[in-house]
N, C-alpha and C positions, 0 to 999 in steps of 0.2 A: 504494500500500500504506500503510495506517495503521501507524505505527511509533513507537517511543520513542527513536530514535537522534538525539537533539538534545543537543549539548554543553552542559554546565552552566556553563562558565567557572570551572573549579575554582581557578584561580590558580597551578596547577602547570604545568610545562612538560615537554617530552620529556627534558630534562636533569636533572629532579628525581630524587633518590635515595629509596630506601625509607625511610631514616632521616628525611629531610626530610618525606616524606608523613605519617609517624607522629608527627612532633614535636607534643607537647602532648596526645597521645592515650594514656590510661592503660588498658592491657588487663589489669591485675591482676585475678585471679579468672576470667579468660577461658581456655577450653580450645580448642585448635586441633589439627587433624590436617593434616599436609602429606605427601602421597605424594612419594617421591623427594626428601625435604627435607634430604638430606645432601650434595648436590652441585649445582653450577651455580646456576641460578635458585632451585631449591628450598632450597639452603643459605642463600642470601642472604635468602630469605623467612623461613626458620626463625629466623635470627639477628635480623632486624628485629622479628619478632613477639615473640621472647623478650626483646629489649631494652626493648620497650614493656610488658612484664610478663606476657605470655601464657605458659601452659604448653603446650608443643608436643609432640605425639606424631608421630614420623616413621615412615612406613611404608617399609620397605626389604626387598629380597630378600636383602641381606647385612647382617644386624644388627650383626655385629662391626665390619665396615668403616664402617658408618654411625655407630656409637658413637664410633669413633676420630675421624671427621670432625667430630663434634658436640662434642668435648671443649672445655670452657670456655664453652659456651652454657648459661646457667642456665635451668632449667625444661624442657630438651629431653630426651626419652626416645625409645627406638626399639622398634618392634614389627614382627615379621616380616610382610611382605606381598609376594606375587607376584601381580600383576594379570592374569597369563595363567593362573592356577590358581584356579578357582572355590572349591576347598576352602580354599586359603590365605586368600582374601578372607573367606569365612565365619568362619574362625578368628580373623582380625583383628577382625571385627565383634563376635564373641562376647566376646573379651577386653575390648574397649572398653566394650561395654554392661554387662558384669559389673562393671566398675569403678565404675559408678553415676554417672559424671561426665556432665554435659551437654556438648554439643558446640556451641560458638558459631561456629567457623570451620572449614570443610573446604576445603582447597586441593587440587584434583585436578590435580597438577602433573606427575607422572611420565610419561615417554614414551620411545619407542624411537628410536634413531638410524635413518637411512635404510639400507636394505640393497640389495644388487644384485639379489636375486630374492625371490620370495615365501617368507615364513616363516609357518608355520601352528602354531596351538596344538593341544592334544590333541583338540579337537573338530573340527579342520579349518578353524577361522576364521583369516582373514588377520590377522597379528599387530599391524599398526598400528591397525586398527579394534578388535581385541580388547583391546589394552592401553590405548590412548589414550581409547577411548570405553566399550566394554562392561565392562571391569574397573572403571572408575570409576563406571559406571552401577550395577553390582551393589553396589559399596561404598557408594554414596550411599543407595540404597534400604535397605540393611541398617542404616545408621546413622541412619535417619529418627527412631526414638524418641529418640535423644540430641539430635538437632537440634531436635526439638519441645520437649524438656525445657529447652533454653536460653532459650526465650521471646524469641527474637530471634536468628536464626542466618543465616549467609551461606555459600553454596556457590560457590566460585570455580573455574571450569574454565579452565585455561591453554590457550588456543587459539593461533592464529597468523594473520597475514595470508595464510598459505598456504591458508586455507580457500577462497580465490578460485580455487584450482587445480581443484577438483572439488566438485560437488554429491554427494549420496548416490547411489550406484549401486544403485538399488532392485532391479533385476533380478539384480545380481551383486555384492553388497557385499564378497564374499570373493575376488573376482578369480580365479574358476575359469578364466577365459580373459582374455587380453590384459593381463597384469600390467604395471603401471608404478609404480615406487616413489614417484614424485612425486604421482601421482594417488591412490595409497593413503594417503599422508600427508595430502594435501589433503582427502580424504573424511573422515578421522578428525578433522581440525580443524573441518570443517563440522559434524560430529556434536557436537563440544564446544559449539558455539554453539547449535545447535538444542536440545540437552539443557538448557542454561541457560534458554532461552526457555520451554520447556514446564514445567520444574521450577518456575519462578517463577509460571506460570499456575496450576499445581496446588497449590502449597504456600505461596504468599504468605499465604493466610488462616490458616495455622498459624504465621506468623512466620518462615518460611524463605524467603529470597530467593536468586535465582540470577544469576550473572554469568559472562560469558566475557571473556577478556583476551588482547589481543595485547601481549606484553611488549617487542617490538622484536627486532632481530637482535643476538644476543649471541655474539660470537666466543669460542670456547673451550668452549661447551657440546658435549655428545656429539652432538647433532643436527647442528650446523653443522660440527663437526669431522669428521663421517662422510663428507663429500664430498671430503676430502683437501686438502692445502695448496695444490696447484696450482690446483684449482678455486676455492678461497677467494680466491686472488689474482685470478683472472679475474673473480670476483664483486665485487671491490673491498672484501673484508673484511680482507685482510692487506696490509701495505705490502711493499716489496721486500725488507726484511730479515726478513719473517715475523712482524712484530708486529701485533697486532690494531689495526684502525682504529676509533676511537671518535668518532662524529660524530652525536650524538642528533638533530640536525635532519634527518639523512638516515635516521633509524631505526636507526643503528648504535650500540649502547649497551654500557656496562659492565654487569657483573652487578648492581651496586647500582642502576643506572638501570633495568635490565630488571625487577628485582623490585619497583620502585616501583608500577607499575600493578596488580600482584598484591595488594600490601598496601592500596592505595587501594580496590580492590574489597572486600577483607576487612574494612576497618575505618573507612573515611572516613564521617563523619556526613553528608557531602553526598549520599550515596546512601541515606539513611534511608527515603526515600519512593518509591524507584524500584528495580526489578529487571528481570531478563529482558533485559538490554542487553549489548552488546559494547563493551568499553573499550579505549582505546589512549592513550598519553601522558598518563595520569592524568586522564582525562576520558572522557565518552561519545563514541564515534566518530560521525562523520557517516555517513550511508548513501550509498554510491556506487551510484546507480541505473542507471548506464550504464558498467559496468566494462570496462576495457581488459584484454587478455590480460596475465597476470602474467609479467613478465620481470625478470631481475636481472643487472646487469652493472656494471662499474666506472664507466660513464658514465650509468647509468640506475638510479635507486632504485626499489625495488618498491613499488607502492601497497599499503596495508594497511587502508584503511577497509573496513567490513563491506559485503557485497554482499547483494542481496535473497534469494538462495537459502538463506542461512545464518540468516535470521531469519523465514522464512515460517512463520506459525503452523500451517498445515495440515501442512507437512513436519515441524514439531517434534512435533506430536501423533502423526503416523504413525511417526516414528522411535522415540518412546517405546514405542509398542505393539509395534513390531518388536523392539526391544531387550528388552522383557519376555519375549517368546517365545524369543529367542536365549539369554538367560542361564539359562533353564530347562534347556537342553541341557547335560548333564554327561558324555556319552559321545561317542566319535568319530562323526562324521556317516557315514551309510551310503554 
């Protein structure tokens, strides 16, 4: 497979923080949108972009709670956004476009924690796929005029090494049979990567580049916390006293380290001439062309390099076309 997954030699490491990655980069006059930018990795991303001078609009289902979390971060504002509700997405887009501001950075960060059983939106869509991918897909397409107006914009999809769990289930993406929450999560994270690949192919000529990011495993996020403390210990994420283990060489990161690759994608000049790639540890990931099964335990660290099914250009184009059809549906499925 011809691909662009060749590390740049960025000079940063897995231990680098978002502040270190943005050191010397002036984002004054830059406008950003960060979905879920009020908690976890999103909050650290908002804080780092704000410190570098960007104005950040945070999309949140709970504007009051988000505003409280963002207190003290200069240039941050909140706008209501529910990625499971197409009407809410349209309203967010309309408010942003009506403001007349260009959009230089869009960070599609918000996601759902794992659940025990299938959860569906009002259309009948599986919620991981609907939130992590389709909601962000609809949002990004709606914001395209503002992205074009920036004359140099970046769309950053926060994916995961968990994309290795599942390709797109083309015959049953909504898990009408055989639901597995890990596979549902993995499918949504594969979709994040394929979306970035096809976005870059379609929109690079308009000055809009796409990236997918593996931030690392950050203990304390809603996603990792959703498996429970006992399971986190078994996975080697917590020590015996229940404190998070931070070991970036193993992919176990602090929130500041996890946000680093997100802001690297959003603002690093090293990526000025390349897009449509999957990043990890503040660089372009290698392609793992012979992936082993994804496992996670205290004695074995999970691989997180990108695998072929997530960057396949034919799959990327197919997913875009399928997604366009799916976001047109506004009523419950028959």
